[in-house]
NULUM-118143 format. One record per residue (C-alpha): residue in one letter; x, y, z; residue number from 1. Coordinates in Angstrom, 1 decimal, always signed. Example, Ala and Ser with C-alpha at 12.3 -4.5 7.8 and 13.67 -1.06 7.14 Angstrom:
BEGIN
 residuo     px     py     pz num
       A  +12.3   -4.5   +7.8   1
       S  +13.7   -1.1   +7.1   2
REM end
This chain:
BEGIN
 residuo     px     py     pz num
       M  +19.1  +14.6  -19.8   1
       G  +15.9  +15.8  -21.5   2
       K  +13.3  +18.1  -20.3   3
       P  +12.0  +17.5  -16.8   4
       V   +8.6  +15.7  -16.5   5
       K   +5.9  +18.2  -15.7   6
       V   +3.9  +16.9  -12.8   7
       L   +0.6  +17.9  -11.1   8
       V   +0.3  +16.9   -7.6   9
       V   -3.2  +16.0   -6.6  10
       G   -4.0  +15.7   -2.9  11
       C   -2.1  +17.6   -0.2  12
       G   -2.2  +15.1   +2.8  13
       H   +0.6  +13.1   +4.3  14
       M   +1.2  +11.2   +1.2  15
       G   +0.7  +14.1   -1.3  16
       T   +3.3  +16.0   +0.7  17
       S   +5.9  +13.2   +0.8  18
       H   +5.6  +12.7   -3.0  19
       A   +5.7  +16.4   -3.6  20
       K   +9.0  +16.5   -1.7  21
       A  +10.4  +13.9   -4.1  22
       Y   +9.2  +15.8   -7.1  23
       H  +10.8  +18.9   -5.8  24
       T  +14.0  +17.2   -5.0  25
       L  +14.5  +15.1   -8.2  26
       P  +15.8  +17.2  -11.1  27
       G  +13.7  +14.8  -13.6  28
       F  +10.5  +16.4  -12.4  29
       E   +9.1  +19.8  -12.4  30
       I   +5.9  +20.5  -10.3  31
       V   +3.5  +22.6  -12.4  32
       G   +0.7  +22.8   -9.5  33
       V   -0.8  +21.3   -6.5  34
       V   -4.5  +20.5   -6.1  35
       S   -6.7  +20.2   -3.0  36
       R  -10.0  +21.5   -2.1  37
       G   -8.7  +23.1   +1.1  38
       E   -6.3  +26.1   +1.0  39
       K   -4.9  +25.1   +4.4  40
       S   -3.7  +21.6   +3.1  41
       R   -2.2  +23.2   +0.0  42
       R   -0.3  +25.8   +2.1  43
       A   +1.0  +23.1   +4.4  44
       L   +2.3  +21.0   +1.6  45
       L   +4.2  +24.1   +0.0  46
       D   +5.5  +25.1   +3.4  47
       A   +6.8  +21.5   +3.9  48
       V   +8.4  +21.5   +0.4  49
       G   +9.8  +24.9   +1.0  50
       A   +8.5  +26.4   -2.5  51
       H   +5.7  +28.1   -4.3  52
       Y   +3.8  +26.4   -7.0  53
       P   +0.6  +27.3   -8.6  54
       Q   -2.4  +26.2   -6.4  55
       F   -5.7  +24.9   -7.5  56
       S   -8.9  +23.7   -5.7  57
       N  -10.5  +21.9   -8.8  58
       Y   -8.7  +19.0  -10.5  59
       G  -10.3  +19.3  -13.9  60
       E   -9.4  +23.0  -14.1  61
       A   -5.7  +22.2  -12.8  62
       L   -5.2  +19.5  -15.4  63
       S   -6.5  +22.0  -18.2  64
       A   -4.5  +24.8  -17.0  65
       T   -1.2  +23.2  -16.3  66
       Q   -1.0  +20.7  -19.2  67
       P   +1.1  +18.3  -17.3  68
       D   +3.1  +15.2  -18.5  69
       A   +2.3  +13.3  -15.4  70
       V   -0.4  +13.3  -12.6  71
       S   +0.4  +12.2   -8.9  72
       I   -2.9  +11.2   -7.4  73
       N   -2.8  +11.1   -3.5  74
       T   -6.5  +11.6   -2.8  75
       Y   -9.1   +9.5   -1.1  76
       P   -9.6   +6.0   -2.8  77
       D  -13.2   +6.7   -4.2  78
       T  -11.6   +9.4   -6.5  79
       H   -8.8   +7.3   -7.7  80
       A  -10.3   +5.7  -10.9  81
       D  -12.0   +8.9  -12.1  82
       Y   -9.0  +11.1  -11.7  83
       A   -6.6   +8.5  -13.2  84
       K   -8.8   +8.0  -16.2  85
       Q   -9.1  +11.9  -16.7  86
       A   -5.3  +11.9  -16.6  87
       F   -4.9   +9.2  -19.2  88
       A   -7.5  +10.9  -21.4  89
       A   -5.3  +14.0  -21.3  90
       G   -2.2  +12.1  -22.3  91
       C   -0.4  +12.0  -18.8  92
       H   +1.4   +9.3  -17.0  93
       V   +0.0   +8.5  -13.7  94
       F   +1.3   +7.7  -10.2  95
       L   -1.6   +6.5   -8.2  96
       E   -1.7   +6.0   -4.5  97
       K   -3.0   +2.6   -3.4  98
       P   -5.6   +1.1   -3.7  99
       I   -5.9   +1.6   -7.3 100
       A   -9.8   +1.8   -7.1 101
       V  -12.7   +0.9   -4.9 102
       T  -13.9   -2.1   -7.1 103
       V  -12.1   -4.6   -9.4 104
       A  -14.1   -3.4  -12.2 105
       E  -12.9   +0.2  -11.8 106
       A   -9.3   -1.0  -11.4 107
       E   -9.5   -3.0  -14.6 108
       E  -10.7   +0.2  -16.4 109
       V   -7.8   +2.1  -15.0 110
       V   -5.5   -0.4  -16.4 111
       A   -7.3   -0.4  -19.8 112
       A   -7.1   +3.4  -19.9 113
       A   -3.3   +3.4  -19.3 114
       Q   -2.8   +0.7  -22.0 115
       E   -5.0   +2.5  -24.5 116
       A   -3.3   +6.0  -23.9 117
       N   +0.2   +4.1  -24.0 118
       R   +1.1   +5.9  -20.7 119
       K   +2.7   +4.6  -17.5 120
       L   +0.8   +3.7  -14.4 121
       V   +2.6   +3.2  -11.2 122
       V   +0.6   +2.3   -8.1 123
       G   +2.0   +3.4   -4.7 124
       Y   +3.0   +0.0   -3.1 125
       I   +5.6   +1.6   -0.9 126
       L   +6.8   -1.6   +0.5 127
       R   +8.0   -2.8   -2.9 128
       V  +10.7   -0.1   -2.7 129
       H  +11.7   -0.9   +0.8 130
       P  +15.1   -2.7   +1.1 131
       T  +14.2   -4.3   +4.3 132
       W  +11.0   -5.7   +3.1 133
       E  +12.6   -6.8   +0.0 134
       E  +14.9   -9.0   +2.3 135
       F  +12.1  -10.1   +4.2 136
       I  +10.3  -11.3   +1.2 137
       G  +13.5  -12.9   -0.2 138
       T  +14.2  -14.7   +3.0 139
       A  +10.6  -16.0   +3.2 140
       Q  +11.0  -17.7   -0.1 141
       T  +13.9  -19.9   +1.3 142
       L  +11.8  -21.4   +3.9 143
       G  +10.2  -24.0   +1.7 144
       K   +6.5  -24.4   +1.0 145
       P   +3.7  -24.1   +2.2 146
       L   +4.2  -20.9   +4.0 147
       V   +2.1  -19.5   +7.0 148
       M   +2.2  -15.7   +6.8 149
       R   +0.9  -13.7   +9.8 150
       M   +0.6   -9.9   +9.5 151
       N   -1.2   -7.0  +11.0 152
       L   -1.2   -3.4  +11.4 153
       N   -3.6   -2.0  +14.1 154
       Q   -3.7   +1.8  +14.6 155
       Q   -4.8   +3.6  +17.7 156
       A   -6.2   +6.8  +16.4 157
       S   -7.5  +10.0  +17.9 158
       G   -7.9  +13.6  +16.9 159
       E   -7.1  +14.4  +13.2 160
       Q   -5.7  +11.0  +12.4 161
       W   -9.2   +9.4  +13.5 162
       E  -11.1  +12.1  +11.3 163
       T   -8.8  +11.0   +8.3 164
       H   -9.6   +7.2   +9.0 165
       K  -13.5   +8.0   +9.2 166
       Q  -13.1   +9.9   +5.9 167
       L  -11.4   +6.8   +4.6 168
       M  -14.1   +4.5   +5.7 169
       L  -16.6   +6.2   +3.6 170
       S  -15.0   +4.4   +0.8 171
       M  -13.6   +1.2   +2.4 172
       A  -12.7   -0.7   +5.5 173
       P   -9.3   -0.9   +7.0 174
       I   -8.6   -4.6   +5.7 175
       V   -9.2   -3.4   +2.2 176
       D   -7.4   +0.1   +2.3 177
       C   -4.3   -1.2   +4.3 178
       G   -4.7   -4.9   +3.2 179
       V   -3.5   -4.5   -0.4 180
       H   -0.1   -3.8   +0.9 181
       Y   +0.3   -6.9   +2.8 182
       V   -1.7   -9.4   +0.6 183
       D   +0.6   -8.1   -2.1 184
       V   +3.6   -9.1   +0.0 185
       M   +2.0  -12.6   +0.5 186
       C   +1.6  -13.0   -3.2 187
       Q   +5.4  -12.2   -3.7 188
       M   +6.4  -14.6   -1.0 189
       T   +4.3  -17.5   -2.3 190
       Q   +4.4  -16.8   -6.1 191
       S   +1.1  -18.7   -6.1 192
       R   -2.4  -18.2   -7.1 193
       P   -4.9  -17.2   -4.3 194
       V   -7.9  -19.5   -4.4 195
       R  -10.1  -18.6   -1.4 196
       V  -10.6  -15.8   +1.1 197
       S  -12.6  -15.6   +4.3 198
       A  -12.8  -12.7   +6.8 199
       V  -14.4  -11.7  +10.2 200
       G  -14.8   -8.0  +11.4 201
       A  -16.5   -5.8  +13.9 202
       R  -17.9   -2.3  +14.1 203
       L  -16.5   -0.8  +17.2 204
       S  -17.7   +2.8  +16.8 205
       E  -21.2   +4.5  +16.4 206
       E  -19.4   +7.2  +14.6 207
       L  -19.0   +5.2  +11.4 208
       E  -21.7   +5.2   +8.6 209
       P  -24.2   +2.4   +8.7 210
       G  -22.6   -1.0   +7.3 211
       M  -19.0   +0.1   +7.8 212
       Y  -16.7   -1.7  +10.2 213
       N  -13.3   -0.6  +11.6 214
       Y  -11.8   -3.9  +12.5 215
       G  -11.2   -6.8  +10.2 216
       N   -9.3  -10.1   +9.9 217
       L   -8.9  -11.8   +6.6 218
       Q   -7.6  -15.2   +5.8 219
       V   -6.4  -16.2   +2.3 220
       T   -5.4  -19.8   +0.9 221
       F   -3.1  -20.2   -2.0 222
       A   -3.0  -22.8   -4.6 223
       D   +0.5  -24.1   -3.2 224
       G   -1.2  -24.8   +0.3 225
       S   +0.2  -21.5   +1.7 226
       V   -2.0  -19.6   +4.1 227
       G   -2.0  -15.9   +5.4 228
       W   -3.8  -13.7   +7.7 229
       Y   -4.0  -10.1   +7.9 230
       E   -5.5   -7.9  +10.7 231
       A   -6.3   -4.2  +10.6 232
       G   -8.1   -2.0  +13.0 233
       W   -8.5   +1.7  +13.1 234
       G   -9.8   +4.0  +16.1 235
       P   -9.4   +5.4  +19.5 236
       M  -10.4   +2.0  +21.1 237
       M   -7.6   -0.1  +19.4 238
       S   -4.7   -1.5  +21.5 239
       N   -1.1   -0.6  +21.3 240
       T   -0.2   -4.2  +22.1 241
       A   +0.8   -6.5  +19.3 242
       F   -0.2   -3.9  +16.6 243
       F   +2.8   -4.8  +14.5 244
       V   +3.2   -8.5  +13.6 245
       K   +5.1   -9.5  +10.5 246
       D   +6.0  -13.3  +10.7 247
       V   +6.4  -16.0   +8.2 248
       V   +6.8  -19.8   +8.8 249
       G   +7.8  -22.6   +6.4 250
       P   +9.1  -26.1   +6.8 251
       Q  +12.7  -24.8   +7.1 252
       G  +11.9  -22.2   +9.9 253
       C  +10.6  -18.8  +10.1 254
       V  +11.5  -15.1   +9.5 255
       S  +10.3  -12.2  +11.5 256
       I  +10.5   -8.5  +11.5 257
       V  +11.7   -7.6  +14.9 258
       G  +13.0   -4.7  +16.9 259
       V  +10.4   -2.1  +15.7 260
       Q   +7.7   -2.4  +18.5 261
       D   +8.6   -0.8  +21.7 262
       D   +7.3   +2.0  +24.0 263
       S   +8.8   +4.6  +21.7 264
       I   +6.8   +3.5  +18.7 265
       A   +3.1   +3.7  +19.1 266
       S   +0.5   +2.2  +16.5 267
       D   -0.5   +5.7  +15.5 268
       N   +3.1   +6.6  +14.3 269
       V   +2.8   +6.5  +10.6 270
       E   +6.7   +6.7  +10.3 271
       G   +6.8   +3.3  +12.3 272
       H   +4.5   +1.6   +9.8 273
       T   +7.3   +0.9   +7.5 274
       K  +10.1   +0.5   +9.9 275
       A  +11.9   -2.9   +9.8 276
       A  +15.3   -2.5  +11.3 277
       R  +16.1   -6.1  +12.0 278
       L  +14.9   -9.5  +10.8 279
       R  +15.2  -12.7  +12.9 280
       L  +15.6  -15.9  +11.0 281
       H  +14.8  -19.1  +12.9 282
       H  +16.1  -22.5  +11.6 283
       S  +13.9  -25.7  +12.1 284
       E  +16.7  -28.2  +11.7 285
       L  +17.3  -30.4  +14.8 286
       A  +20.5  -32.0  +16.0 287
       A  +20.8  -35.8  +16.8 288
       D  +19.9  -35.1  +20.4 289
       G  +16.7  -33.2  +19.5 290
       T  +18.0  -29.7  +20.0 291
       F  +18.1  -27.0  +17.5 292
       A  +21.2  -27.6  +15.2 293
       R  +21.6  -23.9  +14.6 294
       A  +21.0  -20.6  +16.7 295
       D  +18.8  -18.0  +15.2 296
       D  +20.3  -15.6  +12.8 297
       F  +19.7  -11.7  +13.1 298
       I  +19.8   -9.8   +9.9 299
       D  +20.6   -6.1  +10.6 300
       C  +19.2   -3.7   +8.1 301
       P  +21.1   -0.3   +9.0 302
       D  +20.3   +3.0   +7.6 303
       E  +16.8   +2.0   +6.4 304
       P  +15.0   +4.8   +4.5 305
       D  +12.5   +6.9   +6.4 306
       H   +9.0   +7.6   +4.9 307
       D  +10.1  +10.6   +2.8 308
       A  +13.1   +8.5   +1.5 309
       L  +10.8   +5.6   +0.4 310
       C   +8.5   +8.0   -1.5 311
       L  +11.5   +9.4   -3.2 312
       R  +12.4   +5.7   -4.3 313
       E   +8.9   +5.4   -5.6 314
       Q   +9.2   +8.6   -7.7 315
       Q  +12.7   +7.4   -9.0 316
       L  +10.9   +4.2  -10.1 317
       F   +8.1   +6.3  -11.8 318
       L  +10.6   +8.5  -13.6 319
       D  +12.6   +5.5  -14.7 320
       A   +9.4   +4.0  -16.1 321
       I   +8.6   +7.1  -18.1 322
       E  +12.3   +7.8  -19.5 323
       N  +13.1   +4.2  -20.2 324
       D   +9.7   +2.9  -21.3 325
       R   +9.5   +0.2  -18.8 326
       D   +7.0   -2.6  -19.1 327
       L   +4.6   -2.3  -16.2 328
       S   +2.0   -4.9  -17.1 329
       G   +3.0   -7.1  -14.3 330
       H   +3.0   -4.2  -11.8 331
       M   -0.6   -3.4  -12.9 332
       D   -1.8   -6.9  -12.8 333
       D   -0.5   -7.3   -9.3 334
       A   -2.3   -4.1   -8.2 335
       I   -5.6   -5.6   -9.6 336
       N   -4.8   -9.0   -8.0 337
       S   -4.3   -7.6   -4.4 338
       L   -7.5   -5.6   -4.7 339
       R   -9.4   -8.5   -5.7 340
       I   -8.4  -10.5   -2.7 341
       V   -9.1   -7.7   +0.0 342
       L  -12.4   -7.0   -1.7 343
       A  -13.2  -10.7   -1.6 344
       A  -12.4  -10.6   +2.1 345
       D  -14.9   -7.5   +2.5 346
       E  -17.5   -9.6   +0.6 347
       S  -16.8  -12.6   +2.9 348
       F  -17.4  -10.5   +6.0 349
       R  -20.6   -8.9   +4.7 350
       T  -22.1  -12.4   +3.6 351
       G  -20.6  -14.8   +6.2 352
       H  -19.3  -17.0   +3.5 353
       T  -15.9  -17.9   +2.2 354
       V  -15.3  -16.4   -1.2 355
       M  -13.9  -18.7   -3.9 356
       L  -11.4  -16.5   -6.2 357
       D  -11.7  -18.9   -9.1 358
       D  -15.5  -18.2   -9.3 359
       P  -16.0  -15.3  -11.9 360
       K  -18.7  -14.1   -9.6 361
       A  -16.0  -13.3   -7.0 362
       E  -14.3  -10.8   -9.2 363
       G  -16.6   -7.8   -9.0 364
REM end
């Protein structure tokens, strides 16, 4: 094994802490510093990791002082493009939490900067390393075409989490910030080109900045006739009923994630957002008497990773890409594509019109 990859961790919140734990655990990485404006968050991360690393309050100063090989960016979305481009200019590989940027143009600039610097860019699509979600996507692909994909993640929030959500909504609405995960899943399921997007939404709190909305529902249509919807809402007013729906229907039947929503898992439990302990596969085939020919199958997914373990998997993927010079062009294209879809949904809500994704004017 060669020298460890020196990594600078930027952003010390929930995601930054989980990724820092991974870097601290993996022998292929060496943390050279942590960056956050607030000393309290930096100390909380170091306490969680159980180690002492150099602390910085300014990203540019940290980048210059530590001379890292890689930068892990876990900050608010409106900083993603700028921070990533600075890292590439300094010759660093980048792990970047989703979404890649706040506009498609910025996302394309980030990818171009990675390619020009000949450095790796991995975007934090955590469901891509989740074994149960991989099973869910693979099973959906056996159901025939077209697919009907129904997904949501509503989060009842209060206290510190509501403050975090309000900070996120200075950059983007929930259907954009969370939506990139789930439209990315839909694209993997269909392997088809998205052609049009529409959306509805509502502003349910006067605490938000003018023009922002904390509930949205997008609908996307694919070239193969598949359709999908995704619903996301944040705030103290959101319901804990039916907040976690992951269901796909095709001509051959349907598959659903089941067994994760009960009284012990509330919508504000971040750990529960990726839990997927069991799949239910329903078969549409009918017998001669008109009854179902086969009973539903239940696919158990034991020992699924928790949130920290999933972040560890993401960093193993990042390390592998660096050490073995993996081609990430498809991964980067997919990150831009999912952002384009959710930003089209935001445009649809704001204009009241369906957005055609074949229209170059819909790509900005």
